[in-house]
C-alpha positions as CSV (number, residue, x, y, z in Angstrom):
1,M,-19.2,1.8,13.1
2,N,-22.9,2.0,12.3
3,D,-22.8,4.8,9.8
4,N,-21.4,3.6,6.5
5,N,-19.9,7.1,5.8
6,N,-17.8,7.2,9.0
7,K,-14.9,4.9,9.9
8,R,-13.0,3.5,12.8
9,I,-9.5,4.6,12.3
10,A,-6.3,3.5,14.1
11,I,-3.4,6.1,14.0
12,K,0.2,5.0,14.9
13,I,2.8,7.7,15.3
14,G,6.4,7.2,16.2
15,S,8.8,9.0,18.5
16,S,10.8,10.6,15.6
17,S,7.7,12.1,14.3
18,L,7.0,13.7,17.7
19,T,10.3,14.9,18.9
20,S,12.4,18.0,18.5
21,A,16.0,18.0,17.0
22,H,17.1,17.7,20.8
23,G,15.2,14.4,21.2
24,E,12.4,16.0,23.5
25,I,8.7,16.0,22.8
26,S,7.7,18.8,20.4
27,R,4.5,20.7,21.6
28,R,4.3,22.0,17.9
29,K,4.2,18.5,16.4
30,L,1.7,17.3,19.2
31,E,-0.6,20.3,18.1
32,K,-0.5,19.3,14.5
33,L,-1.4,15.6,15.1
34,V,-4.2,16.6,17.6
35,D,-5.6,19.3,15.1
36,E,-5.8,16.6,12.3
37,I,-7.4,14.0,14.5
38,V,-10.0,16.6,15.7
39,R,-10.8,17.3,12.1
40,L,-11.7,13.5,11.6
41,K,-13.7,13.5,14.9
42,D,-15.7,16.5,13.9
43,E,-16.7,14.5,10.7
44,G,-18.0,11.7,12.9
45,H,-15.1,9.3,12.6
46,E,-13.8,7.1,15.6
47,V,-10.2,7.5,16.3
48,L,-7.7,5.4,18.3
49,L,-4.2,6.6,18.7
50,V,-1.1,4.5,19.2
51,S,1.6,6.8,20.3
52,S,5.2,6.5,21.1
53,G,7.2,9.2,22.9
54,A,7.0,8.3,26.7
55,V,10.9,7.9,27.0
56,A,11.3,11.0,25.0
57,A,8.9,12.9,27.1
58,G,10.5,11.8,30.4
59,Y,14.2,11.5,30.2
60,R,14.9,15.1,30.9
61,K,13.0,15.0,34.1
62,L,14.8,12.0,35.3
63,G,18.1,14.1,35.1
64,C,19.4,12.6,31.8
65,L,21.1,14.9,29.3
66,K,20.3,12.6,26.4
67,R,18.1,9.8,25.6
68,P,19.1,6.8,27.9
69,T,20.0,3.5,26.3
70,A,20.2,1.2,29.5
71,L,16.9,-0.7,30.1
72,P,16.3,0.5,33.8
73,E,16.8,4.2,32.8
74,K,14.5,3.9,29.7
75,Q,11.8,2.4,31.8
76,A,12.2,5.0,34.6
77,A,12.0,7.7,32.0
78,A,9.0,6.1,30.5
79,S,7.3,6.0,33.9
80,I,7.6,9.7,34.0
81,G,6.9,10.5,30.3
82,Q,3.8,8.4,30.2
83,G,2.0,10.7,32.5
84,L,3.5,13.8,31.1
85,L,2.5,12.6,27.5
86,I,-1.2,11.8,28.3
87,E,-1.5,15.0,30.1
88,S,-0.4,16.9,27.1
89,Y,-2.8,14.9,24.8
90,S,-5.6,15.3,27.2
91,E,-5.0,19.1,27.4
92,L,-5.0,19.5,23.6
93,F,-8.0,17.3,22.9
94,A,-10.0,19.0,25.7
95,A,-9.5,22.4,24.1
96,H,-11.5,20.9,21.1
97,G,-14.2,19.5,23.5
98,Y,-12.9,15.7,23.2
99,I,-11.8,13.4,26.0
100,A,-8.8,11.3,25.8
101,S,-8.1,8.1,27.7
102,Q,-4.7,6.1,28.3
103,I,-4.5,2.4,27.6
104,L,-1.2,0.7,28.6
105,I,-0.7,-2.9,27.7
106,T,1.6,-5.6,27.4
107,R,2.2,-8.6,25.1
108,S,0.8,-10.8,27.8
109,D,-2.4,-9.0,27.7
110,F,-2.9,-10.2,24.2
111,S,-1.5,-13.7,24.6
112,D,-4.2,-14.4,27.3
113,E,-7.5,-14.7,25.3
114,N,-9.7,-13.5,28.3
115,R,-7.5,-10.4,28.8
116,Y,-7.4,-9.9,25.0
117,N,-11.2,-9.8,24.9
118,N,-11.4,-7.7,27.9
119,A,-9.1,-5.1,26.2
120,R,-11.3,-5.2,23.2
121,N,-14.4,-4.6,25.3
122,T,-12.9,-1.8,27.2
123,I,-11.6,0.0,24.0
124,N,-14.9,-0.5,22.2
125,V,-16.7,1.2,25.1
126,L,-14.6,4.3,24.9
127,L,-14.8,4.4,21.1
128,D,-18.6,4.1,21.2
129,R,-18.8,7.1,23.6
130,G,-16.7,9.4,21.5
131,I,-13.5,9.0,23.6
132,I,-10.1,9.0,21.9
133,P,-8.1,6.1,23.4
134,I,-4.3,6.6,23.4
135,V,-2.6,3.3,23.5
136,N,1.1,2.6,24.2
137,E,3.0,-0.5,25.4
138,N,3.6,-0.4,29.0
139,D,7.4,0.4,28.7
140,T,7.7,0.8,32.5
141,I,7.4,-2.9,33.3
142,T,7.8,-4.7,30.0
143,M,11.1,-6.7,29.4
144,D,12.5,-6.7,25.8
145,F,11.8,-10.4,25.4
146,L,8.3,-9.8,26.2
147,K,7.6,-6.8,24.2
148,F,5.6,-6.6,21.0
149,G,8.7,-5.5,19.2
150,D,7.7,-2.1,18.3
151,N,4.6,0.1,18.0
152,D,4.2,-0.6,14.4
153,T,3.3,-4.3,15.3
154,L,1.3,-3.0,18.3
155,S,-0.8,-0.6,16.1
156,A,-1.7,-3.4,13.6
157,K,-2.7,-5.8,16.4
158,V,-4.9,-3.1,18.1
159,A,-6.5,-2.3,14.8
160,G,-7.4,-5.9,14.4
161,L,-8.5,-6.1,18.0
162,V,-11.1,-3.4,17.6
163,E,-12.0,-4.1,13.9
164,A,-10.7,-0.8,12.6
165,D,-11.6,0.2,9.0
166,Q,-8.0,1.9,8.5
167,L,-4.6,2.0,10.0
168,L,-2.4,4.9,9.4
169,I,1.2,4.7,10.2
170,L,2.8,8.1,10.4
171,S,6.6,8.2,10.0
172,D,9.6,10.1,8.9
173,I,9.4,8.2,5.7
174,D,6.8,8.9,3.1
175,G,6.0,5.3,1.8
176,L,7.5,2.4,0.3
177,Y,10.0,2.7,-2.6
178,N,11.1,0.4,-5.3
179,E,14.7,1.2,-4.3
180,N,16.4,3.1,-1.4
181,P,15.7,6.8,-2.0
182,N,18.7,7.8,0.0
183,E,20.9,6.1,-2.4
184,N,19.0,6.4,-5.7
185,P,17.2,9.7,-6.2
186,N,15.2,8.2,-9.0
187,A,13.6,5.5,-6.7
188,A,9.9,5.4,-7.4
189,L,7.2,5.6,-4.6
190,I,4.9,2.6,-4.7
191,E,1.4,3.9,-4.3
192,K,-0.7,0.8,-3.8
193,V,0.1,-2.7,-2.6
194,T,-2.5,-5.4,-2.7
195,E,-0.3,-8.4,-1.7
196,I,3.0,-8.6,0.3
197,T,5.3,-10.6,-1.8
198,P,8.9,-11.5,-1.4
199,D,9.8,-8.7,-3.8
200,I,7.7,-6.3,-1.6
201,E,9.6,-7.5,1.5
202,A,13.1,-7.1,-0.4
203,M,12.2,-3.5,-1.2
204,A,11.5,-2.9,2.6
205,G,14.9,-4.3,3.2
206,G,13.9,-7.9,4.1
207,A,16.1,-11.0,4.5
208,G,18.7,-11.4,1.8
209,S,18.4,-7.9,0.6
210,S,21.0,-5.2,0.9
211,V,18.2,-2.6,-0.2
212,G,16.2,-0.9,2.4
213,T,14.4,2.3,3.0
214,G,15.0,2.5,6.7
215,G,12.6,1.3,9.2
216,M,10.2,-0.3,6.7
217,T,10.6,-3.8,7.7
218,S,8.7,-3.7,10.9
219,K,6.0,-1.7,9.0
220,I,5.7,-4.5,6.4
221,D,5.1,-7.0,9.2
222,A,2.5,-4.8,10.6
223,F,0.8,-4.5,7.3
224,K,0.6,-8.2,6.9
225,I,-1.4,-8.3,10.2
226,A,-3.6,-5.6,9.0
227,M,-4.1,-7.0,5.6
228,A,-4.9,-10.5,7.0
229,S,-7.5,-8.8,9.2
230,G,-9.2,-7.1,6.3
231,I,-7.9,-3.6,7.2
232,T,-6.6,-1.0,4.7
233,S,-3.5,0.6,5.8
234,F,-1.4,3.7,4.9
235,I,2.2,4.9,5.5
236,G,3.1,8.3,5.0
237,K,5.2,11.3,6.2
238,A,3.9,12.8,9.5
239,T,5.2,16.3,8.7
240,V,3.0,16.7,5.8
241,E,0.2,19.2,6.1
242,N,-3.2,17.4,6.4
243,I,-1.6,13.9,6.1
244,V,-4.1,12.3,8.4
245,Y,-7.2,13.6,6.9
246,D,-5.9,13.2,3.3
247,A,-4.9,9.5,4.1
248,V,-8.2,8.6,5.4
249,H,-9.8,10.0,2.2
250,H,-7.3,8.2,0.1
251,T,-5.7,11.5,-1.5
252,A,-2.4,11.5,0.5
253,Q,1.0,10.9,-0.8
254,G,2.3,7.6,0.5
255,T,1.6,3.9,0.2
256,Y,-1.7,2.3,0.7
257,F,-1.7,-1.4,1.5
258,V,-5.2,-2.7,0.5
259,P,-6.3,-6.2,1.2
260,N,-7.8,-8.4,-1.4
261,E,-11.6,-8.0,-1.6
262,E,-12.0,-11.6,-2.8
263,G,-9.9,-13.1,-0.1
264,E,-11.1,-14.3,3.1
265,N,-10.3,-12.2,6.3
266,L,-9.4,-13.9,9.6
267,D,-12.0,-13.5,12.1
268,R,-11.4,-12.3,15.6
269,K,-10.7,-15.8,17.0
270,Q,-8.4,-16.6,14.2
271,Q,-6.5,-13.3,14.7
272,W,-5.9,-14.2,18.1
273,I,-4.7,-17.6,17.2
274,A,-2.5,-16.2,14.4
275,F,-0.8,-13.2,15.8
276,H,-1.3,-13.3,19.7
277,S,-1.6,-16.8,21.2
278,G,1.9,-18.0,21.6
279,P,2.0,-21.7,20.7
280,E,2.7,-24.1,23.5
281,G,3.6,-27.2,21.6
282,E,3.5,-28.9,18.2
283,I,1.6,-31.7,16.6
284,V,3.0,-33.6,13.5
285,V,0.4,-34.9,11.1
286,N,0.8,-37.1,8.1
287,A,0.5,-36.2,4.4
288,S,-3.0,-37.4,3.9
289,T,-4.1,-35.3,7.0
290,V,-2.6,-32.2,5.6
291,E,-4.6,-32.5,2.5
292,A,-7.8,-33.2,4.2
293,F,-7.5,-30.8,7.0
294,V,-5.8,-27.9,5.2
295,E,-6.9,-28.1,1.5
296,K,-10.4,-29.8,2.0
297,Q,-11.0,-28.0,5.2
298,Q,-12.0,-31.0,7.3
299,C,-11.5,-31.6,10.9
300,L,-8.5,-32.9,12.4
301,L,-8.9,-36.3,13.7
302,P,-6.8,-38.5,16.1
303,N,-5.5,-41.0,13.7
304,G,-3.9,-38.3,11.5
305,V,-1.6,-37.3,14.4
306,S,1.9,-38.9,13.9
307,K,3.7,-37.2,17.0
308,V,3.2,-34.8,19.6
309,E,6.0,-32.4,21.0
310,G,6.0,-30.4,24.2
311,D,3.5,-30.2,27.1
312,F,0.2,-28.6,26.6
313,E,-3.4,-28.6,28.1
314,K,-6.7,-28.8,26.4
315,G,-7.5,-25.6,24.6
316,A,-3.9,-24.6,24.1
317,V,-2.7,-23.2,20.7
318,V,-0.1,-25.4,19.1
319,R,1.8,-25.5,15.8
320,I,0.9,-28.0,13.1
321,L,3.8,-29.6,11.2
322,D,3.8,-32.0,8.4
323,E,6.3,-35.0,8.7
324,D,8.9,-33.1,6.9
325,G,9.1,-30.4,9.5
326,N,7.3,-27.9,7.5
327,H,5.0,-25.5,9.3
328,V,1.5,-25.9,8.3
329,G,-0.4,-23.6,10.6
330,L,-1.7,-22.8,14.2
331,G,-4.7,-23.9,16.0
332,I,-6.5,-24.6,19.2
333,V,-6.3,-28.4,20.2
334,N,-9.1,-30.1,22.0
335,Y,-6.9,-32.6,24.1
336,S,-3.8,-32.3,26.2
337,S,-0.3,-33.7,25.3
338,E,-0.7,-36.3,27.9
339,T,-3.9,-37.7,26.3
340,F,-2.1,-37.8,23.1
341,R,0.6,-39.7,24.3
342,Q,-1.7,-42.2,26.0
343,Y,-3.5,-42.7,22.7
344,N,-0.2,-43.4,20.8
345,K,1.1,-45.7,23.6
346,V,-1.7,-48.1,23.7
347,E,-2.5,-47.7,19.9
348,K,-6.1,-47.6,20.6
349,E,-8.9,-45.2,21.6
350,V,-8.5,-43.6,24.9
351,E,-11.5,-42.3,26.5
352,G,-12.3,-38.8,25.5
353,I,-10.2,-38.8,22.3
354,E,-12.6,-40.3,19.9
355,Q,-13.6,-37.1,18.8
356,V,-12.3,-34.2,16.8
357,V,-8.7,-33.1,17.7
358,M,-9.0,-29.6,16.1
359,E,-12.0,-27.8,14.6
360,R,-11.2,-26.2,11.1
361,E,-12.5,-23.0,12.4
362,H,-10.0,-22.8,15.1
363,F,-7.0,-23.3,12.7
364,V,-5.1,-20.8,10.8
365,G,-3.0,-22.1,8.0
366,N,0.1,-20.7,6.1
367,Q,-2.1,-20.1,3.1
368,E,-4.2,-17.7,5.1
369,F,-1.2,-15.8,6.7
370,S,2.6,-16.1,6.2
371,F,4.0,-16.9,9.6
372,Q,7.4,-16.2,8.3
373,T,7.6,-13.0,10.0
374,S,8.7,-11.5,13.3
375,V,5.2,-11.1,14.6
């Protein structure tokens, strides 16, 4: 945003924070959320909302007595609920003089760079004109294996997409604890996290841990994305009065995830490479190349490539591995797999491959972001 006092804020709210005890959308909870967003809008902030709840809004209209579990019924419920949910949001925001819009996206919209940039341009126009974009995954057509995973991940990726200043995740838990508060009443709330370490992941119920606070693992993955993108994030309980306003002003009870100010944030191109692209193959490089390319930040040259795995075209994103199979990073390659194989086969320069294989600015290494996540 142009005004230093105002912010671009992405807010994510989950189904459990919008539904009644019977599993249907709660009008009262919607009104509370809208009122708090309106307060931010009245201050001049730009707000984008990532909202779950389409299935919850639609399953009764489908004739189901309880929330469906089979994929076709869930998608049918979502097709009804998406319209009902955006209608409710639009009506509530309009009562305050604001316009809401609907953005339904799929993971493939992010994995294709042109569609990724188009989504960014569309949302930026809406935000610049004071509209409140309401984003959700297009559950009606998305198969499980093509999903973002959950709306926590989606919200972090959208926040990075539009270069948000803050990401707020509103949930039924009020932050990250050092132990499971359901099991230990003396568990302490962690108010601020500046680095997501293995200990932090363990507190969230990560791999190898029997301790979990419920639903925090996917949120930690989301905060990794946000922090790597230079975005301050927050998680707190949706039912707390004024939670949205207070979180933006850093006075709310919850956990803040604050990126290291001295660290280098991923730019928009690097974010797309790291979080959205979907690598199409692998390039194995020798030890001296790892040092030159990663540590000394030099360009990747043809003589540093030991082996190529998979089939890919020029401009594809590929994984970079060392000769021991360790993951080094991801990057955009300047040549196809076939060109590499011709180069290795004749052991001499092939026309068009005497130049740089990968530009350093088109590479994201493990030291810049941990790829050992589900994102």
